[in-house]
N, CA, C and O atoms as a CHARMM CRD file, in Angstrom:
* protein
*
  260
    1    1 UNK  N    234.18700-250.86200 180.24800 PROA 1      0.00000
    2    1 UNK  CA   233.30300-251.13000 180.75800 PROA 1      0.00000
    3    1 UNK  C    233.16600-249.36400 180.12700 PROA 1      0.00000
    4    1 UNK  O    233.93600-248.40400 180.10200 PROA 1      0.00000
    5    2 UNK  N    231.93900-249.58300 179.73500 PROA 2      0.00000
    6    2 UNK  CA   230.86600-248.55900 179.61700 PROA 2      0.00000
    7    2 UNK  C    230.39800-247.10500 180.64800 PROA 2      0.00000
    8    2 UNK  O    230.60800-247.49800 181.79600 PROA 2      0.00000
    9    3 UNK  N    230.06600-246.18300 180.69500 PROA 3      0.00000
   10    3 UNK  CA   229.12100-245.16700 181.89500 PROA 3      0.00000
   11    3 UNK  C    228.43000-245.01900 181.14000 PROA 3      0.00000
   12    3 UNK  O    228.66000-244.38400 180.11100 PROA 3      0.00000
   13    4 UNK  N    226.85500-245.82900 181.57100 PROA 4      0.00000
   14    4 UNK  CA   225.29600-246.08000 181.75600 PROA 4      0.00000
   15    4 UNK  C    224.77300-245.41400 182.58400 PROA 4      0.00000
   16    4 UNK  O    224.87500-245.72400 183.77100 PROA 4      0.00000
   17    5 UNK  N    223.74600-243.80700 181.99000 PROA 5      0.00000
   18    5 UNK  CA   223.61400-243.17300 182.29700 PROA 5      0.00000
   19    5 UNK  C    221.89500-243.26700 182.48500 PROA 5      0.00000
   20    5 UNK  O    221.73400-244.47500 182.30900 PROA 5      0.00000
   21    6 UNK  N    220.86400-242.84100 182.67700 PROA 6      0.00000
   22    6 UNK  CA   219.67800-242.43600 183.20900 PROA 6      0.00000
   23    6 UNK  C    218.75900-241.13600 183.23600 PROA 6      0.00000
   24    6 UNK  O    218.21800-240.61800 184.21300 PROA 6      0.00000
   25    7 UNK  N    218.73200-240.79100 182.04000 PROA 7      0.00000
   26    7 UNK  CA   218.98600-238.78400 183.15400 PROA 7      0.00000
   27    7 UNK  C    217.90100-238.73200 182.79000 PROA 7      0.00000
   28    7 UNK  O    217.56200-239.81000 182.30000 PROA 7      0.00000
   29    8 UNK  N    216.55000-237.42500 182.76300 PROA 8      0.00000
   30    8 UNK  CA   215.80300-237.21400 182.90300 PROA 8      0.00000
   31    8 UNK  C    216.21600-235.69700 182.21000 PROA 8      0.00000
   32    8 UNK  O    217.23200-235.05000 182.46000 PROA 8      0.00000
   33    9 UNK  N    214.68700-235.19300 180.89800 PROA 9      0.00000
   34    9 UNK  CA   215.44800-234.20600 180.24000 PROA 9      0.00000
   35    9 UNK  C    214.58300-233.50500 179.91300 PROA 9      0.00000
   36    9 UNK  O    213.58700-234.03500 179.42100 PROA 9      0.00000
   37   10 UNK  N    214.63600-232.02200 180.06600 PROA 10     0.00000
   38   10 UNK  CA   213.72300-231.38700 179.70100 PROA 10     0.00000
   39   10 UNK  C    212.37700-231.11500 180.34500 PROA 10     0.00000
   40   10 UNK  O    211.76300-230.72500 181.33800 PROA 10     0.00000
   41   11 UNK  N    212.32300-231.69500 178.81200 PROA 11     0.00000
   42   11 UNK  CA   210.78400-232.13900 178.62800 PROA 11     0.00000
   43   11 UNK  C    210.05300-233.38800 178.92500 PROA 11     0.00000
   44   11 UNK  O    209.22100-234.06400 178.31900 PROA 11     0.00000
   45   12 UNK  N    210.85500-233.48500 180.45800 PROA 12     0.00000
   46   12 UNK  CA   209.48900-234.78400 181.33200 PROA 12     0.00000
   47   12 UNK  C    209.90000-236.21200 180.72800 PROA 12     0.00000
   48   12 UNK  O    209.54000-237.20000 181.36700 PROA 12     0.00000
   49   13 UNK  N    210.72400-236.41600 179.38400 PROA 13     0.00000
   50   13 UNK  CA   211.12900-237.39700 178.96100 PROA 13     0.00000
   51   13 UNK  C    212.51600-238.11200 179.89700 PROA 13     0.00000
   52   13 UNK  O    213.00600-237.61600 180.91100 PROA 13     0.00000
   53   14 UNK  N    212.97600-239.48200 179.17200 PROA 14     0.00000
   54   14 UNK  CA   213.93500-239.74400 180.06700 PROA 14     0.00000
   55   14 UNK  C    215.40900-240.23500 178.46800 PROA 14     0.00000
   56   14 UNK  O    215.14400-240.56700 177.31300 PROA 14     0.00000
   57   15 UNK  N    216.40000-240.11700 178.92900 PROA 15     0.00000
   58   15 UNK  CA   217.35800-240.49900 178.30100 PROA 15     0.00000
   59   15 UNK  C    218.41200-241.35700 177.58200 PROA 15     0.00000
   60   15 UNK  O    218.98500-240.82100 176.63400 PROA 15     0.00000
   61   16 UNK  N    218.65000-242.26500 177.81400 PROA 16     0.00000
   62   16 UNK  CA   219.93400-243.11600 178.42900 PROA 16     0.00000
   63   16 UNK  C    220.98700-242.47200 177.80100 PROA 16     0.00000
   64   16 UNK  O    220.74700-241.85700 176.76200 PROA 16     0.00000
   65   17 UNK  N    222.70200-242.52300 178.48400 PROA 17     0.00000
   66   17 UNK  CA   223.11300-242.07900 177.85000 PROA 17     0.00000
   67   17 UNK  C    224.28800-243.52500 177.95100 PROA 17     0.00000
   68   17 UNK  O    224.15000-244.57600 178.57700 PROA 17     0.00000
   69   18 UNK  N    225.61700-242.97800 176.92600 PROA 18     0.00000
   70   18 UNK  CA   226.95000-243.64000 177.20400 PROA 18     0.00000
   71   18 UNK  C    227.74700-242.64700 176.88000 PROA 18     0.00000
   72   18 UNK  O    227.69000-241.76600 176.02200 PROA 18     0.00000
   73   19 UNK  N    229.05300-243.13400 178.30700 PROA 19     0.00000
   74   19 UNK  CA   229.70000-242.34700 177.88400 PROA 19     0.00000
   75   19 UNK  C    229.63900-240.41300 177.10000 PROA 19     0.00000
   76   19 UNK  O    230.36500-239.90600 176.24400 PROA 19     0.00000
   77   20 UNK  N    228.43400-239.80800 177.89200 PROA 20     0.00000
   78   20 UNK  CA   228.70000-238.77000 177.45900 PROA 20     0.00000
   79   20 UNK  C    227.23200-238.58500 176.06700 PROA 20     0.00000
   80   20 UNK  O    226.35500-237.72400 176.14300 PROA 20     0.00000
   81   21 UNK  N    227.28600-239.07700 175.52900 PROA 21     0.00000
   82   21 UNK  CA   226.10400-239.48700 174.28100 PROA 21     0.00000
   83   21 UNK  C    224.83800-240.22800 175.01500 PROA 21     0.00000
   84   21 UNK  O    224.70600-241.11300 175.86000 PROA 21     0.00000
   85   22 UNK  N    223.90100-239.31100 174.16500 PROA 22     0.00000
   86   22 UNK  CA   222.75800-239.96400 173.58600 PROA 22     0.00000
   87   22 UNK  C    222.57000-241.00000 172.99700 PROA 22     0.00000
   88   22 UNK  O    222.65000-241.05600 171.77000 PROA 22     0.00000
   89   23 UNK  N    222.34700-241.80200 173.57700 PROA 23     0.00000
   90   23 UNK  CA   221.81600-243.65600 173.03800 PROA 23     0.00000
   91   23 UNK  C    220.96500-243.58200 173.11900 PROA 23     0.00000
   92   23 UNK  O    220.68400-243.65700 171.92300 PROA 23     0.00000
   93   24 UNK  N    219.82800-243.44500 173.71900 PROA 24     0.00000
   94   24 UNK  CA   218.74500-243.96200 173.83700 PROA 24     0.00000
   95   24 UNK  C    218.14000-242.44600 173.87900 PROA 24     0.00000
   96   24 UNK  O    218.94600-241.51800 173.94800 PROA 24     0.00000
   97   25 UNK  N    216.66400-242.15700 173.83700 PROA 25     0.00000
   98   25 UNK  CA   216.21900-241.35000 174.26700 PROA 25     0.00000
   99   25 UNK  C    214.63500-241.21400 173.73500 PROA 25     0.00000
  100   25 UNK  O    214.11300-241.96100 172.90700 PROA 25     0.00000
  101   26 UNK  N    213.75000-239.64300 174.66700 PROA 26     0.00000
  102   26 UNK  CA   212.45600-239.77500 174.35500 PROA 26     0.00000
  103   26 UNK  C    211.82000-240.88300 174.94200 PROA 26     0.00000
  104   26 UNK  O    210.97800-241.40500 174.21100 PROA 26     0.00000
  105   27 UNK  N    212.05300-241.64500 176.58700 PROA 27     0.00000
  106   27 UNK  CA   211.41300-242.57000 177.03600 PROA 27     0.00000
  107   27 UNK  C    210.76700-242.06800 178.06200 PROA 27     0.00000
  108   27 UNK  O    211.23000-241.45500 179.02400 PROA 27     0.00000
  109   28 UNK  N    209.31500-242.44400 177.74500 PROA 28     0.00000
  110   28 UNK  CA   208.17800-241.55600 178.69000 PROA 28     0.00000
  111   28 UNK  C    207.82000-241.90800 180.00000 PROA 28     0.00000
  112   28 UNK  O    206.76900-241.53400 180.51900 PROA 28     0.00000
  113   29 UNK  N    209.10700-242.99200 180.84800 PROA 29     0.00000
  114   29 UNK  CA   208.55700-243.36200 181.96000 PROA 29     0.00000
  115   29 UNK  C    209.90900-244.06000 182.17800 PROA 29     0.00000
  116   29 UNK  O    210.49400-244.73300 181.32900 PROA 29     0.00000
  117   30 UNK  N    210.42200-243.75200 183.72000 PROA 30     0.00000
  118   30 UNK  CA   212.34900-244.27600 184.03900 PROA 30     0.00000
  119   30 UNK  C    212.17500-245.53200 183.98100 PROA 30     0.00000
  120   30 UNK  O    213.23500-246.14800 184.09300 PROA 30     0.00000
  121   31 UNK  N    211.12300-246.26900 183.83000 PROA 31     0.00000
  122   31 UNK  CA   211.59800-247.95000 183.85600 PROA 31     0.00000
  123   31 UNK  C    212.01400-247.94400 182.39700 PROA 31     0.00000
  124   31 UNK  O    213.20500-248.25400 182.37100 PROA 31     0.00000
  125   32 UNK  N    211.48600-247.69400 180.98300 PROA 32     0.00000
  126   32 UNK  CA   211.04200-247.86900 179.66600 PROA 32     0.00000
  127   32 UNK  C    212.65000-248.02500 179.67300 PROA 32     0.00000
  128   32 UNK  O    213.15700-249.11700 179.41900 PROA 32     0.00000
  129   33 UNK  N    213.33700-247.02500 179.93700 PROA 33     0.00000
  130   33 UNK  CA   214.33000-245.97500 180.23000 PROA 33     0.00000
  131   33 UNK  C    215.19100-247.37000 180.55400 PROA 33     0.00000
  132   33 UNK  O    215.81500-248.14400 179.82800 PROA 33     0.00000
  133   34 UNK  N    215.00300-247.33600 181.58500 PROA 34     0.00000
  134   34 UNK  CA   216.10200-248.49500 181.82400 PROA 34     0.00000
  135   34 UNK  C    216.63100-249.88300 181.81000 PROA 34     0.00000
  136   34 UNK  O    217.70000-250.27100 182.28100 PROA 34     0.00000
  137   35 UNK  N    215.14300-250.99900 180.81200 PROA 35     0.00000
  138   35 UNK  CA   215.01500-251.66500 180.09800 PROA 35     0.00000
  139   35 UNK  C    215.27300-251.41000 178.23900 PROA 35     0.00000
  140   35 UNK  O    215.19400-252.13000 177.24400 PROA 35     0.00000
  141   36 UNK  N    215.63100-249.88400 178.53100 PROA 36     0.00000
  142   36 UNK  CA   216.87800-249.35500 177.01000 PROA 36     0.00000
  143   36 UNK  C    218.40100-249.93200 177.42400 PROA 36     0.00000
  144   36 UNK  O    219.29000-250.62100 176.92400 PROA 36     0.00000
  145   37 UNK  N    218.16400-249.31500 178.47200 PROA 37     0.00000
  146   37 UNK  CA   219.53700-249.52600 179.03700 PROA 37     0.00000
  147   37 UNK  C    219.82000-251.04900 178.60100 PROA 37     0.00000
  148   37 UNK  O    220.41200-251.43700 177.59300 PROA 37     0.00000
  149   38 UNK  N    219.31200-251.71200 179.50200 PROA 38     0.00000
  150   38 UNK  CA   219.66100-252.64300 179.77600 PROA 38     0.00000
  151   38 UNK  C    219.58500-253.76900 178.65300 PROA 38     0.00000
  152   38 UNK  O    219.59200-254.95100 178.99900 PROA 38     0.00000
  153   39 UNK  N    219.52800-253.48500 177.59000 PROA 39     0.00000
  154   39 UNK  CA   219.21300-253.92500 175.79600 PROA 39     0.00000
  155   39 UNK  C    220.59800-253.42900 175.13400 PROA 39     0.00000
  156   39 UNK  O    221.25000-254.20000 174.43000 PROA 39     0.00000
  157   40 UNK  N    221.06800-251.95600 175.41900 PROA 40     0.00000
  158   40 UNK  CA   222.43700-251.52700 175.13100 PROA 40     0.00000
  159   40 UNK  C    223.83600-252.03000 175.73300 PROA 40     0.00000
  160   40 UNK  O    224.97000-251.83300 175.29800 PROA 40     0.00000
  161   41 UNK  N    223.47600-252.63500 176.69600 PROA 41     0.00000
  162   41 UNK  CA   224.82400-252.67700 177.84100 PROA 41     0.00000
  163   41 UNK  C    224.31000-253.75500 179.04500 PROA 41     0.00000
  164   41 UNK  O    224.43100-253.61500 180.26200 PROA 41     0.00000
  165   42 UNK  N    223.84600-254.60100 178.48100 PROA 42     0.00000
  166   42 UNK  CA   223.11500-255.85500 179.53400 PROA 42     0.00000
  167   42 UNK  C    224.03700-256.52500 180.78200 PROA 42     0.00000
  168   42 UNK  O    223.72400-257.41300 181.57500 PROA 42     0.00000
  169   43 UNK  N    225.85700-255.41500 180.59300 PROA 43     0.00000
  170   43 UNK  CA   226.36400-256.57400 182.15900 PROA 43     0.00000
  171   43 UNK  C    226.86300-254.99600 182.90800 PROA 43     0.00000
  172   43 UNK  O    227.58500-254.78500 183.88300 PROA 43     0.00000
  173   44 UNK  N    226.10600-254.01100 181.94700 PROA 44     0.00000
  174   44 UNK  CA   226.14300-252.97100 182.92500 PROA 44     0.00000
  175   44 UNK  C    224.76200-252.28900 183.66200 PROA 44     0.00000
  176   44 UNK  O    223.64800-252.05900 183.19000 PROA 44     0.00000
  177   45 UNK  N    225.36800-252.05100 185.13100 PROA 45     0.00000
  178   45 UNK  CA   224.56500-250.99800 185.69700 PROA 45     0.00000
  179   45 UNK  C    224.48500-249.90100 185.71300 PROA 45     0.00000
  180   45 UNK  O    225.25200-249.14800 186.31300 PROA 45     0.00000
  181   46 UNK  N    222.97900-249.40000 184.66700 PROA 46     0.00000
  182   46 UNK  CA   223.38500-248.15200 184.88300 PROA 46     0.00000
  183   46 UNK  C    223.13000-247.45200 186.00000 PROA 46     0.00000
  184   46 UNK  O    222.33100-247.96300 186.78500 PROA 46     0.00000
  185   47 UNK  N    223.89200-245.78800 186.43800 PROA 47     0.00000
  186   47 UNK  CA   223.38200-244.85700 187.34200 PROA 47     0.00000
  187   47 UNK  C    222.16400-244.42200 186.71700 PROA 47     0.00000
  188   47 UNK  O    222.20300-244.19500 185.50700 PROA 47     0.00000
  189   48 UNK  N    220.79000-244.22500 187.52400 PROA 48     0.00000
  190   48 UNK  CA   220.11100-243.45900 187.55300 PROA 48     0.00000
  191   48 UNK  C    219.47100-242.21600 188.05500 PROA 48     0.00000
  192   48 UNK  O    219.00500-242.12500 189.19100 PROA 48     0.00000
  193   49 UNK  N    219.46200-241.19600 187.11400 PROA 49     0.00000
  194   49 UNK  CA   219.39200-239.78200 187.98300 PROA 49     0.00000
  195   49 UNK  C    218.05100-239.95700 188.89900 PROA 49     0.00000
  196   49 UNK  O    217.10400-240.47800 188.31000 PROA 49     0.00000
  197   50 UNK  N    217.77900-239.46700 190.72200 PROA 50     0.00000
  198   50 UNK  CA   216.62700-238.81600 190.68100 PROA 50     0.00000
  199   50 UNK  C    215.97400-238.01800 190.51600 PROA 50     0.00000
  200   50 UNK  O    216.45400-236.89100 190.63900 PROA 50     0.00000
  201   51 UNK  N    214.56200-238.15100 190.15600 PROA 51     0.00000
  202   51 UNK  CA   213.78600-236.86400 190.22400 PROA 51     0.00000
  203   51 UNK  C    213.08800-236.68100 191.19900 PROA 51     0.00000
  204   51 UNK  O    212.19400-235.84300 191.07900 PROA 51     0.00000
  205   52 UNK  N    213.22700-237.32700 192.38300 PROA 52     0.00000
  206   52 UNK  CA   212.80000-236.61900 193.64500 PROA 52     0.00000
  207   52 UNK  C    213.65000-235.25200 193.71500 PROA 52     0.00000
  208   52 UNK  O    214.34400-234.95900 192.74200 PROA 52     0.00000
  209   53 UNK  N    213.60200-234.17500 195.15500 PROA 53     0.00000
  210   53 UNK  CA   214.20700-233.60100 195.53400 PROA 53     0.00000
  211   53 UNK  C    213.88600-233.67900 196.51600 PROA 53     0.00000
  212   53 UNK  O    212.79000-234.08500 196.90300 PROA 53     0.00000
  213   54 UNK  N    215.05300-233.18700 197.33900 PROA 54     0.00000
  214   54 UNK  CA   215.32100-233.05500 198.79700 PROA 54     0.00000
  215   54 UNK  C    214.15800-232.06100 199.54100 PROA 54     0.00000
  216   54 UNK  O    213.05500-231.65400 199.17500 PROA 54     0.00000
  217   55 UNK  N    214.97400-231.87800 200.77900 PROA 55     0.00000
  218   55 UNK  CA   213.89800-231.21300 201.65200 PROA 55     0.00000
  219   55 UNK  C    214.47000-229.61600 201.21600 PROA 55     0.00000
  220   55 UNK  O    213.58700-228.76300 201.13100 PROA 55     0.00000
  221   56 UNK  N    215.91700-229.17100 200.93500 PROA 56     0.00000
  222   56 UNK  CA   216.48700-228.36800 200.82200 PROA 56     0.00000
  223   56 UNK  C    215.80500-227.05300 198.89200 PROA 56     0.00000
  224   56 UNK  O    215.71500-225.87600 198.54200 PROA 56     0.00000
  225   57 UNK  N    215.50900-228.73000 198.27400 PROA 57     0.00000
  226   57 UNK  CA   214.75400-228.49200 196.66500 PROA 57     0.00000
  227   57 UNK  C    215.76000-228.35300 195.74600 PROA 57     0.00000
  228   57 UNK  O    215.71700-227.68000 194.71600 PROA 57     0.00000
  229   58 UNK  N    216.42400-228.83700 196.04700 PROA 58     0.00000
  230   58 UNK  CA   217.99800-229.79800 195.05400 PROA 58     0.00000
  231   58 UNK  C    217.49500-231.27000 195.01200 PROA 58     0.00000
  232   58 UNK  O    217.10200-231.83800 196.03100 PROA 58     0.00000
  233   59 UNK  N    217.52000-231.77100 193.97600 PROA 59     0.00000
  234   59 UNK  CA   217.23000-232.97400 192.61900 PROA 59     0.00000
  235   59 UNK  C    218.69300-233.49300 194.18600 PROA 59     0.00000
  236   59 UNK  O    219.57300-232.83500 194.74200 PROA 59     0.00000
  237   60 UNK  N    218.21300-234.94800 194.32100 PROA 60     0.00000
  238   60 UNK  CA   218.90000-235.62600 194.37200 PROA 60     0.00000
  239   60 UNK  C    219.45100-236.45200 193.82200 PROA 60     0.00000
  240   60 UNK  O    219.04900-236.64700 192.67400 PROA 60     0.00000
  241   61 UNK  N    221.07200-237.69200 194.52100 PROA 61     0.00000
  242   61 UNK  CA   222.12200-237.82900 193.96600 PROA 61     0.00000
  243   61 UNK  C    221.96700-238.85300 193.18100 PROA 61     0.00000
  244   61 UNK  O    220.81700-239.23900 193.39100 PROA 61     0.00000
  245   62 UNK  N    222.70800-239.86800 191.98700 PROA 62     0.00000
  246   62 UNK  CA   222.67500-240.74100 191.61700 PROA 62     0.00000
  247   62 UNK  C    222.08400-242.35200 192.76400 PROA 62     0.00000
  248   62 UNK  O    221.99300-242.55500 193.97400 PROA 62     0.00000
  249   63 UNK  N    221.92600-242.82900 192.01700 PROA 63     0.00000
  250   63 UNK  CA   221.17200-244.76800 192.70900 PROA 63     0.00000
  251   63 UNK  C    222.39700-244.95700 190.98400 PROA 63     0.00000
  252   63 UNK  O    222.72900-244.48300 189.89700 PROA 63     0.00000
  253   64 UNK  N    222.62700-246.43000 192.35600 PROA 64     0.00000
  254   64 UNK  CA   222.49300-247.27700 190.82500 PROA 64     0.00000
  255   64 UNK  C    221.07600-248.19000 190.32200 PROA 64     0.00000
  256   64 UNK  O    220.03600-248.25700 190.97600 PROA 64     0.00000
  257   65 UNK  N    221.16600-248.42500 189.85900 PROA 65     0.00000
  258   65 UNK  CA   219.15000-249.38300 189.03500 PROA 65     0.00000
  259   65 UNK  C    219.18300-250.83100 189.95200 PROA 65     0.00000
  260   65 UNK  O    218.28100-251.65900 189.83000 PROA 65     0.00000
């Protein structure tokens, strides 16, 4: 089963990665990236990078979509 991730890029867009490689990028919203991930790997729940920051000022951990 592939590992599918949704990550925020430095330019503020979102990318879908599968096994460490970008397979779909430039999504304006996290929802658009989630929809693309479901089309790429419909049987896999992608890990989604949280874009919020904790009180310590660090990005939060991953969550399942």
